[in-house]
N, C-alpha and C positions, 0 to 999 in steps of 0.2 A: 549319521549315515547319509542324511540328506545332503550335507555339505560335501561329504566325501564323494557322493555320486555326482554332484555338480562338477567337482574338480576332475573326477574321472572322465566325465562327458567332455569337459573342455580340453583335456589332454588328447582325447580321441579326435576331437575336431582339429586340434593343432597338428596332430599326426597326419590326418587326411589332407590338410592344406599343404603340409610339407611334402607329402607324396605327390600331390597334384603339381605343385610348383617344380619339383624335381623332374617329373615326367615332362612337363611343358618345356623346361630348360633343355632336357635331352632331345626333345623333338626339334626345338629351335636350332640346337647345335647341329643335329644330324642334317636338318634342312639346309643350314648354312654350308655344311661340308659338301653336300651333294651339289648345291648350286655353284659352289666355287670350283668344282672339278669336273666340268662337263666333258673335257677331253678324255679323262679316264673312264667316265661313265659310258661313253659312246660305244666302246669296244669296236673301234673302227678297224676293218680288215684290209683297208687300202688307203693310200695317200689321199685319193679323191674323197673318200668318206670322211677322213680326218679333217681336212680343211673346211668341210661344210659344217662341222660341228660348231665352230666359233672362231673368232679372230685371234683368240689366245692360243689356239692349238697349232702345233707344228708336227711334222713327220720326219723322223730320223731315217735317212736312206743309206746310212753306213751299214754294209753287209755284216760287219762284226759287232754291231751295237748290242744285240740282245745277249743277256746272261742266261745261264742255264736255268730252265724253269720258267722263263718269261715268254709270254705269248706274243705273236706278231702284233697284236693290237697295242702292246705297250710301246711300240714305236710312236704312237700318237700320244702326245703329252703337252703340257704347257711349256712354252719356250724356255723359261728359266729352269724348269725341272730337267728338260733335255740337256741343257748346258751342264747342270750339276751332275748329271748321270754320265757325262763324258762324250756327248755328241758334239762334234765340231760344228761351228756355225755354218761352215761351207757345206755341211752334209744335211742341213735342216731345210726342208721344203716349207716355205711360209710365203706363198704368193700374196701380193698386195693389190688392192683395187687401184684404179686410175681413172682419169677423165681426160677427154680431148675435145676441144671445140671444133666443129666441122664448118660452121658458118657463124662468123662473129663480126658482122657489120656494125660499125659504131652508130649510136643514135644520131638522128638528124638535128643539126643546128640550123634552123631556118627562121627567118623573120618575115613578117607579113609584107607583101609587096615585092619580095625578092623573086628570083627566077622561078618560074612555074615548074612544079614537079608533079609527075603523075603520082597518084595515091600509092601505087605499089613501090615507088621509089623513096617513100618517106618511111623512116625506121624509128619506132618509138620503144621497141623492146630489144634488148641485147643480153645474151647471144640469141641466135635464131635456131641453131642446131648444135647439139652436143651429144657425145657418146660417153657413157659411164660403164666401166668394168667393175662389177660388184662381187665382192667376196662375202659370204654369209656372215652377218653380224658386224660388218665393217661399213660405217656410213661414208658416203661420198657427198661432200658439200660444194656448192658453187654459188656464185652471185648472179642475180638477175637484175638488170638495170632498166628503169623505165623513165622516159622523158616525154612529157606532154608537148607535142609539136605545135609550133605556131602555124596558124592559117591551115589547119587540117580540114579536109573536106567533110561535109555533113550531108546525109540524106535524112529527110524528115517526112514521115507518112502520117497524115491526119485522118484518124479513124473516128467517125462521128455517129452518134446515136440519132437516127432520124425518126424516132417515135414521136407521136403527136405532141407530147409535153415539151419537145425541144424546138418548137416552132420559132420562138423569138431568137434562139441561139443560132438557127440556120440563117436568119436574116443577117446577123452580125458576122457570120463566117464568110459571107459573099465577098468581102473585101480583105479577107485574111491573107490571101496569097501574096499580093503586092506589099502589104504592110509587113508581113513576116519576112519577105525577101529583103526589105530595106533594113530591118533590125538585125537580121542574121548576117548581113554584109559587114557589120561591125566586128563580127567574130571570125568569119571566113569568107574568102573570095570565091569559094567553090561550094555552093549550096543548091540542093534540089529539094522539091516538095512534091508530094503525091496526096491523093485523097481517096477515101473509101467510106462506105456507110454500112450500117447494120440495124436491124430491129430485133427479129425473133424468128424462130423456126416457122415455116409457112403454115398459116391457118386461114380460115375464112376471113374476109375483110371485116374488121370490127368497127370501121368508121360509120357514123350515122350519115343520113342523106345530105345534111347541110354542111358536112365537113369535107374539104378538098384534100383527100388523102388516098393513098393506094394501100392494097393489102400488104401485110408484112413480108419481109424476106430476111434471110439469115445474114448474107454478106454480099456486097458488090464492090469490086475494084473499079472505081470510076475514073481515076487518073493515075497512070504510071508516073513514077518519079520524073520530074522535069525541072528545068531552070526557068521556065516561063511562068511567072507569077500571075500574069493576066489570064492565062489559060485556066489556072486554078480558079480564079474569081468567076470566070464565065461559066465553067462547068458546075461550080457550087450553086451559082444563081439559077441553074436549070432544075435543081433538085426540089422534090416535094416531100413533105413529112408523110409518115406512114402510121398505121394503127397497130395496136397491140392490146391483148386482153388482160395481161397481168403486169405488175410493176417490174419485176426483174426482167432484164433484157438478155438476148443471146449473144452478148459481146464476146464471150470466150471462143465461140465458133469463128468469129471474125479475126480475133487475135491469132488463133492457130493458123489460119490461112495466110495472113500477112507474114507470119514468121517462116512458113515452109514453102511458100510460092515465090521464091526469090526472083525467078525469071519473069514472072508476071508483074511483080511489083517494081522490078528494076533495081534492086539493091546492089550497091557496089561494096567493095571491101574497104569501107571507110566507117566513120562514126554513124551508127544507125539509130535514129530516134523514132519511136512510135508514140504519138499523142492519141490517147484514148479519151474521148469526150462524151460524157453521159450525165443524166440526172437521176439515174436509177441504179439498183443493185444488179446482180448477175446470176444467171443460171450456171450450174456446174454439173459434173458427172453424177448421174443418177436421176437428175430432174427430167431427162428425156422419157423416163418410164411413164410419166404422167400423160404423155402423148403416144404411148405404145412403142417407144424407141428403146431397144434394149442393147444393141450392139455398141461396145465402147468405141470412142473416137480413135481412129487409126493413126492420127498425126501425119497424114500425107496430104499433098496438094490435090484439091478437087475443083479447080476453077475451069469452067467452060464458058467462053464468051464473057470472061471476067465476072462470072456469077458462081457462087458456091452452090453446087447442084445436088449434094447428097445430105443436106441438113435433116431431111426426113428419114434418113437411113442410119446415121451415126448419132450417138448421144453427144452431149456437150463434153468437152475435155475436162479432165481433172486439173486442179491447181498444180500438182506435181508435174503432170505431163506438160502443162504450159510452161512451167519454169524451165524444164529441160530443153524445150524447143527454142525458147527465147535465148537461153544461154548458148545453145549449139550454134545459133545464127547471129550471136553478138548484137542483140537488139536491146536497147535501153528503153524502158517504158515510162511514160509520163501520164499519170491518171489525172485528167482535168475534170473534176466532179463538183457537184453542188455541195453546199455546206452540210445539208441533211445527211448525205452519204459519205462524208469525209471519214468518220470513224471506221466504216466498213472497209474502205479502200486503204486506210492506214494499216489495218490488219493484213490486208492482201499484200501491201508493200513489204511488210516484214517477212513475207514468205517468198517474195520475188527479188533476188539480188539485183542491184543496179536499177532500181525503180524509184519514182518520186510521186508525190501526191500534191496537187495544187487545187485551191478552192475557186471554182468558177463563180462569177457574179450571176445574178438571176438571168441575164440575157447573154452571157459569155463575152461581154465587152472587154474584159481584162485578160482574154486568153493569150495575147501576145506576151504581155509581161509575165504571165504564169509560165509560158514555155521557156522564156529566156532565163527566168530564175531557176526553174527546174533543171535546165541544161547545165547552168553553172554549178548547181549543187551536185549533179551526177558526175560531171567531168572533173570535179575537184577531188574526187575520191578514187583511189586505185585499190581494188581487191583482187588478189590472185586466186585462181581456182585451177584444179588439175583434172585431167580425164581419169577414167576408171583405171585403177592400179592392178597389175597382175597379182595373182595369188602369192602371198609371202613377201610382198614388197610394201614398205611403208614410206611415207613422206612426212617431213616435219619442216614447217616454216619457222626457222630458228629466230630470225630477227629482221626488223625493218629499220632503215635509216631514212627518215622522212625530212620534210622541210624544217628549217631552223634548228637542226640538230635533234629533233624529236626521234626517239627510238621506241621500238615495241618488241615484245617477245610473246611466245605462246600464240594464242589466237590473234593477237595484234601484230604478230610477226608477218602476217600476210596482207596487211592493210596500211595505207597511208592516206591521210585526209588533208584538206585545205591546200591542195596543190593548184598552183596557177600555171598558166601557159608558160612554157620554157623551163619549169622546175624539173630537176632530176632527182629521182629517189632510187634506192636499191634494196634488195632483199637477199638474205642468206637462206638457202634451201638445202636440206639434207635428205638424201634418199638411201634407204637401207634394205637389203635383201635378207630375209630371215632364213631362206632356204633356196635351193636351186629348183627351177621349174621342172616339171616331170620330163618334158622334152628337151630342156636345156637350151632352147632356141632363144635368140634375142627378142626382146619385146620393145614396144614403142609407147611412150606416154607423152602427153602435152600439158604445158602450163601456160596460162594466158591471163591477162587482166580482164576481169568481167566487163562486158560491153565493148571491148575493143577487138578488132579483127586479127591483130598480131599475136603470135604465140611462140613459145620455145618448144621445139621438138626434141625429145630426149630418147636416144636409143640405149637400151639397157642390155649389156652383155654380162653373162653370169660365169664366174670362175668356179667350175665344177670339178676340174681335174688339176693335178699338179703338172708342172712343166716336165718332170721326169716320166710322166705317163706316156708321152709320145715316143720315148726310147725303149718302151717295154718289148720284151722278146716273148712272143706267143709260143706255147708248147715247148718251153725251155727245158733242157735236160736237167737244169738245177732243180726244177720242180718235179722231181721223181718221175723220170721218163716222160716228160712232156705233159704232166697233169695240171699244168697251170701256166700263167704268164708271169715272167720274172720282170718286175718293174719296181723302181724306187727302192731297191735294196731288199725286196721281199717277194715271195711268191703270192700271186693272187690266184687262188685255186679255181679250177673248173668246177662246174656244178657237180655235186656229189662227192667232192674230194675235200679233205681237211688235213690239218697238220702244218708245221712250219714249211715243209717242202712238199706239201700235198701228198704225203706218203700213204695216207689212209683213205679208205672208203668210209662214208658215213655209216655203212652197215657194220663196220668192224669196231667201232669205238667203245662198245659196251661189253666186249667179250671178256670172259674171266681170265684167259691167258694173258691178255694185255694188261689187265688190272694188276696182276701179280708183279709186273715189272715196275709198277708205280708205288710199291710198298718197300720201305727201308728194310723191314724184316716181317716175319709172319705175324708179329704181335702189334704192329703199328697200323694206323689208318692209311687209307689211300692218299698219297701226296700229303701226309701229315695233317690231313683235314684242312689244308690251306690251299688246295688247288684241285684241278680236274685232270683225270687221266685221259689223254688224247693220243691215240695210236701208241699206247705203251709208254708215253712220255708225260711227265707232269707239267702242266701249264698252271703256274701259280696264280692265285686269285689277286685281283687288284684291290687296293685299299681306297677308301674315300679320300684320304689325304694322299696326294700324289708324291709326297716326300717319303711315305712309308711303303715298303715293298717286302714281299716274301721272295725267297730265292733258294737255290740249292736243287740238287737232283730230285729230291723228294719234297721240295718246298719246306724243308725243315729249318731254314734260316730266316731271319728277318733283321731289319735295321732299326727297330723301334723298341725292342724289349731289353735294352741294356740298363745298367744302373744309372740313377740320376742324382744330381746335386744341385741345390737351389732351384729345384723343379725344372732343371735343364738336362736333356739327354747327354750323358758323358760330361756333365758339368759345363757344356758349351765349349770344351777344350779338346774335343776329339770326335770321332765318328763311330757309329755302331756297325759292326760286321758280325753277322751270325751270332747276335746276342752277346758279343764281347766288345768292350770299348777299346778302340785303338787310339791312344792318346797322342796329342800334338807334342812337339818338342818342348822339353822343360816341364812336362806335366806327367804325373804318375797316379796310381790308385785305380781301383775298380771303376770309379766314376770320373776319373781324370780330374779330381778335385784337389790334388796336392801339387803345389807349385814348387819347382826346384830353384826358382829365382830368389836370391837373398837380398835384393836391393830394398825390398819392403821391410827388412829387418835392421837396416842401418840406423844407428843412433846419430845424434848431432856431431859426435866426435869421429864419425865414419867407421866406428867399430861395429861389428855385428852384435846386436843386442847389448851394446855398451860393455861388452866383455863380461857380462853378468848372466848370460843365458845362451840358449841354442836356438837356431832358426829352423823351425819345423813347418813345412808346407806354407812358407811365406809369412809365418807368424812367430814372434818371439815367445819362448818358454823360459821364464826367468828361473835360474837354478839357485841364485843367492836369495834367500828368503827376505832380506832387507829391501830388495829392489822390486819394483813393480812398474806397470805402464806398458804401452805398446812396444817400446824399445828398451825396457828395463833401465830407465834413466831416473825414475822417481824413487827417492829414499826418504820417506816421512820421518824415520827415527834417526837419521844421521845428524852428527853435531852441526850446530849453526842454523838449524831449521827455524828455531824459535826467533832468533835475532833477525833472520831474513824476512820474516813476515810480521814482525812487531809493529812497525809504523803503519802498515796497511790495516792490521786488526784494530789498532788504536783509533785511526781516523774513521773507520767504518762503524765501529761499535760506540765510540764516545765523541766523535767529531773534534778530536784534539790531535796534537802531534805535528811532526814536521811535514806530513803529507796531507794535512787537512784541506789545503787549497787545491790540490791535484788528485784528490782521493778518487773521484769518479773516473778519471782518466787512467790512473796507475793501479788501482786496487780493485778492479772488477773481475779478477781471475779466479775467485773462490766464492763458494756459497757460504753465507754467514747465518748461523743459527744461535740465537740468544737463549740462555738458561738462567734461572733465578738464583741458584747457588752452586757451589763447587760439587755437591753431591750429584747434581743433575748432569754434570759433564760426562761424556763417554768414558768408559773405563777400559783398561787393558783386557785382552782376551777376545776382542771382536774378530771378524773374518778378515780384516785388513789392518795393516800396521797403523799405530796411533802414537802421536807425540804430545805429552803434557807440557805446557809452557807456563812460566810465571815471569811477568815482566813488570818494570816500574816506570811510571811516567815522570814528567818534570816536577810534579807536585808531591813526589814521594809516595804516590798511591800505587798499590799493586793491582794488576788485573790478570786474570787466569783464563786460559783457553787451551783447546786441543787442536791439533792439525793432523789431517789424514787425507788419503786419496782412496775413494771408494771403488767398488768393483767396476763402476762405469767410467773409471779414470777421471772422475770429477773431484776437484779439491774442495774439502769441507773444513770449515772452522766453527767450532762450538765455543762461545765465549760467555763468561758470567756477566750478567748485564749491569752489575753494580761494581764500583771501584772499592778496594779495601785500603782506606786512607788512615794514617796514624794520628793520634791525639797526644797532648802534652803529658798526660798521665800514663801513657803506654810505652814511652820510649826513653832510652838513655842515649843522648847524642854523643857520638865519638867523632870529633872533627879532626881531620888530618890536614895540616897546613904545609905549604911549601917551606922547606927549611926547618921543619920541626913541628911539634904539637904538644898539647897538654890536655889533661882531663879536666873538664869544667865541673865545678861543684854546682849544686842545685841553685843557689842564689844567682849565679851568673848564667843561668839557662837561657834567659830571654835574649841576651846579646849573642850567644852562640847560635840560637835558632835563626836569628836575623842573618847572621853570617852564612848559615847553611842555605838560606833562601837566595842570598846574593851569589853564592857559588855552588849550585846544585851538583855540578859534575866533579867537584873536589871533595865530596863527602860520601860516606857510606852509613846507612841507617840499619841497625840491627833490631829486629822485633824481639821483644822479650815477653 
């Protein structure tokens, strides 16, 4: 009982697993069906609705396309399905997306020292403007080219922490202007430099009496961008260090003002570098609460007389807010910090695209090399970014083609590294609309390389209606006395009207009188339970599979419930109409599985079934019981069969005979089975004809075998594995000689036996 219960429990578990797997399989199949037939599922009532479902969907505008029982929405289907259903390609609305460049100026090929160009005349990004027409689900791809220009102008703003701990650094910064101008002249002939300083939000002066410092301030713009390096040196030389009560500084306030106060700083539309020099950490959003400041930073310019005036009113900006403003204003940031705080600013760098970190020496004596190295690192990398996308629009950076043939895909498809001046790289970008915007109006997005002022402006137009829509006739008589607009081969009904011709009010569709018109007789379901009664007319349901359809006045017909053969509807040789197979030419049968073609029954002599049978449905039926095989050509019991196979049986079973050297090549056409004695050989009376054979070899030995062709049309030979050879005491030799013969007596036996061996083909041995 215990064992039985264990088995019973196991059976139940197996049954549960079977049911679960079957259910999962059904769910997966149903899901796949639904996903694959979005056009059918949409129940689109107009051409415009149809083409927004997906790029596979088309609308048949042929007025006579619909069959009886088919709803207007069945005009929307997959393109191949529409063709199979008889809609001409000229009658299918299937608008395609497109693209058109509006401004496509080539990237600038310029060498240093060549003709001076204004910054706005230098092109590093191509194209500059493009318009895309997007159909839902259909991506539009284009190439963006970037070339790092030679001798491109640079604006550099040096923002310095003037807290007391930076006293030595300030001394070294006093000659920074002219030295930096000299070094940068090796990179560009158009370089400008500016200077600003910061400490902290304003508090009481923390400096002691013997320290020469002023009370802290949040940010001062001390020098607007200029080409005069000496002016930079002079102004920096006039600065004094200031005091602060805590280690983190208020540098984020200063960075925000440098980013958003473009007119005060003097930024041009060129490469913009911000060098942020400090030996301390930073305050960020929320820290202002310690001083009673609760209003979040508004990200606007608040400079009066080049001084940030509302530091006591607004909190420090958040990192995300800072990232946005730096990106919006194409500013690349270089953090020049002491070794102690390098890990902190490395983490910050990872959050701010197009930024770099360099380690300052104790007194900032290496700042020039730091700036040059950081600039080269930043400018050698191109990273694309885009503005905010409209709802339902996606962008994919498909691939990048970078220096030395390096390519990237996915996230690397928007990036190229190790770019030198004059190098050209390109990117393939794909934009897709998943739906039409609510208003259907054009939208504009922008793509640009981070840290650069140039960008591609992309205008997005959305294909929300078919071309035939503009030819629609409002209040058309075709649509039941003007109750709809006739467009694209169908009526688009006015509000409150339904039906193919808008012939019914929505208030009438459930009345009993109309339902009666949808029954084949009083004993049948409405629309055969395969459709809905709309305005007294059956509109047949749609199947998940677009190839399967209900039809008929009462939806009583379908094209998928016909007989099958080899798991194919109508055997794959016909089509199903109202549950009856209509066979193709030369095919008959309820499942179109019987071929009238006799070529498959021709034997090698060109006779049908070798003249020994009849051809039925493309297959021979042998009427002569001696013959078998696909074309009735095999006769295992016919005379001559044994002699025909003798040499091959001999070489394969015993390795002797005339074909022993070519056995593998000539004698592999049958299966060989060895048996121990003659009793083990197959006997007559089997399901297929059998031939018993007895043959003799050159040594007067007999071997026994059977030959047959089994039901699989395979040739089989069963052979006794030992030879039956004669001995001197068993035989009486009778030797027939040319020109006469005589019977040898027993004393002369040896000489006759020797003669028999010399002439084996001239003698016959009888077994006694």
